[in-house]
VMD Tcl script that draws the C-alpha trace (Angstrom):
set ca {
  {99.20 115.19 -119.42}
  {96.27 113.94 -117.64}
  {96.57 117.24 -115.42}
  {96.56 119.29 -118.36}
  {93.39 118.10 -119.90}
  {91.42 118.45 -116.33}
  {93.03 121.85 -115.93}
  {91.47 122.70 -119.12}
  {88.09 121.15 -118.35}
  {87.46 122.89 -115.27}
  {88.52 126.11 -116.46}
  {85.53 125.57 -119.33}
  {83.45 124.75 -116.60}
  {83.89 127.44 -114.40}
  {83.69 130.00 -117.51}
  {80.23 128.31 -118.46}
  {78.96 129.12 -114.61}
  {80.60 132.65 -114.41}
  {79.04 133.40 -118.03}
  {75.75 132.04 -116.62}
  {76.05 134.13 -113.31}
  {76.87 137.37 -115.14}
  {73.57 136.54 -117.28}
  {71.41 136.16 -114.49}
  {72.85 139.32 -113.02}
  {72.25 141.48 -115.76}
  {68.46 143.36 -114.91}
  {65.74 142.41 -117.17}
  {64.45 144.64 -120.06}
  {62.09 147.31 -118.93}
  {58.35 146.67 -120.22}
  {57.80 148.08 -123.72}
  {54.50 150.30 -123.99}
  {52.01 149.35 -126.41}
  {51.68 151.04 -129.60}
  {48.66 152.90 -130.55}
  {45.92 155.38 -128.62}
  {45.17 154.54 -124.89}
  {42.52 156.50 -123.17}
  {42.63 157.21 -119.36}
  {39.61 154.51 -118.95}
  {41.68 152.01 -120.51}
  {44.76 152.68 -118.26}
  {42.75 151.54 -115.34}
  {41.47 148.44 -116.46}
  {44.05 145.74 -116.29}
  {44.23 143.39 -119.52}
  {42.61 145.76 -121.48}
  {45.23 146.00 -124.09}
  {45.31 142.16 -124.17}
  {41.67 141.74 -124.27}
  {41.60 143.68 -127.60}
  {44.64 142.07 -129.22}
  {42.75 138.47 -128.86}
  {39.75 139.87 -130.67}
}
mol new
graphics top color blue
foreach p $ca { graphics top sphere $p radius 0.5 }
foreach p [lrange $ca 0 end-1] q [lrange $ca 1 end] { graphics top cylinder $p $q radius 0.2 }
display resetview
């Protein structure tokens, strides 16, 4: 009886490990483009879109 409980617990823990590893192996979603009009001058500036959002 104890062996069955140990086997079940080990399988559950291994499943959690493999599920976590699969989640880490998936590539992240690509960055989304901002909505709105962007001028060529704004594209050269880093943080230009975030500065407008904060204001």
